[in-house]
C-alpha positions as CSV (number, residue, x, y, z in Angstrom):
1,X,12.4,-78.4,-28.2
2,X,10.4,-80.4,-25.7
3,X,10.9,-84.1,-25.1
4,X,8.0,-84.9,-27.5
5,X,9.8,-82.9,-30.3
6,X,7.4,-79.9,-30.2
7,X,8.9,-76.4,-30.0
8,X,9.0,-75.0,-26.5
9,X,6.7,-72.0,-26.0
10,X,8.5,-68.9,-24.7
11,X,7.5,-67.6,-21.3
12,X,4.9,-64.9,-21.3
13,X,6.4,-61.7,-20.0
14,X,5.1,-58.3,-18.9
15,X,7.1,-55.1,-19.2
16,X,6.5,-51.5,-18.1
17,X,8.6,-48.5,-19.0
18,X,12.0,-47.8,-17.4
19,X,12.0,-44.1,-16.7
20,X,14.4,-42.4,-14.3
21,X,15.6,-45.8,-13.0
22,X,12.1,-47.0,-12.0
23,X,9.7,-49.4,-13.8
24,X,6.3,-47.7,-14.3
25,X,3.2,-48.1,-16.4
26,X,2.4,-45.8,-19.3
27,X,0.7,-42.5,-18.4
28,X,-2.4,-43.4,-20.3
29,X,-2.5,-46.9,-18.9
30,X,-2.6,-48.5,-22.4
31,X,-0.9,-51.8,-23.1
32,X,-0.4,-54.0,-26.1
33,X,0.3,-57.7,-26.7
34,X,3.2,-59.1,-28.8
35,X,2.6,-62.4,-30.6
36,X,5.3,-65.0,-31.5
37,X,5.7,-64.9,-35.3
38,X,6.4,-68.7,-35.1
39,X,3.3,-69.7,-33.3
40,X,1.0,-66.7,-33.1
41,X,0.8,-67.2,-29.3
42,X,0.9,-64.1,-27.1
43,X,4.4,-63.8,-25.6
44,X,4.5,-60.4,-24.0
45,X,2.3,-57.6,-22.7
46,X,4.0,-54.2,-23.0
47,X,3.2,-50.7,-21.7
48,X,2.3,-48.5,-24.7
49,X,4.3,-45.3,-24.3
50,X,2.8,-42.0,-25.4
51,X,3.9,-38.4,-25.5
52,X,3.6,-37.8,-21.7
53,X,5.9,-40.9,-21.2
54,X,8.5,-39.5,-23.6
55,X,8.3,-36.2,-21.8
56,X,8.9,-37.9,-18.4
57,X,11.9,-39.8,-19.9
58,X,13.5,-36.7,-21.3
59,X,13.2,-34.9,-18.0
60,X,14.7,-37.9,-16.2
61,X,17.5,-38.1,-18.7
62,X,18.3,-34.4,-18.4
63,X,18.3,-34.7,-14.6
64,X,20.7,-37.7,-14.8
65,X,22.9,-35.9,-17.2
66,X,23.2,-32.8,-15.0
67,X,24.0,-35.0,-12.0
68,X,26.7,-37.0,-13.7
69,X,28.1,-34.6,-16.3
70,X,31.0,-33.5,-14.2
71,X,32.0,-37.1,-13.1
72,X,35.2,-38.3,-14.4
73,X,36.3,-41.9,-14.6
């Protein structure tokens, strides 16, 4: 709460997709807003993943698996 008793507004954040260890925008460039259920205010702007993004993530995951599959801890 603020000093005046009002609820503090969360900070507005922006997020891209984490694929292959790098933050990147969605292939189609689409984004969407997320609103606070408490206030209705926009609190985030997110990259809208689509099939091409999932395909990139799967390829990156497979490459990481192949690189680290033989590592023992």
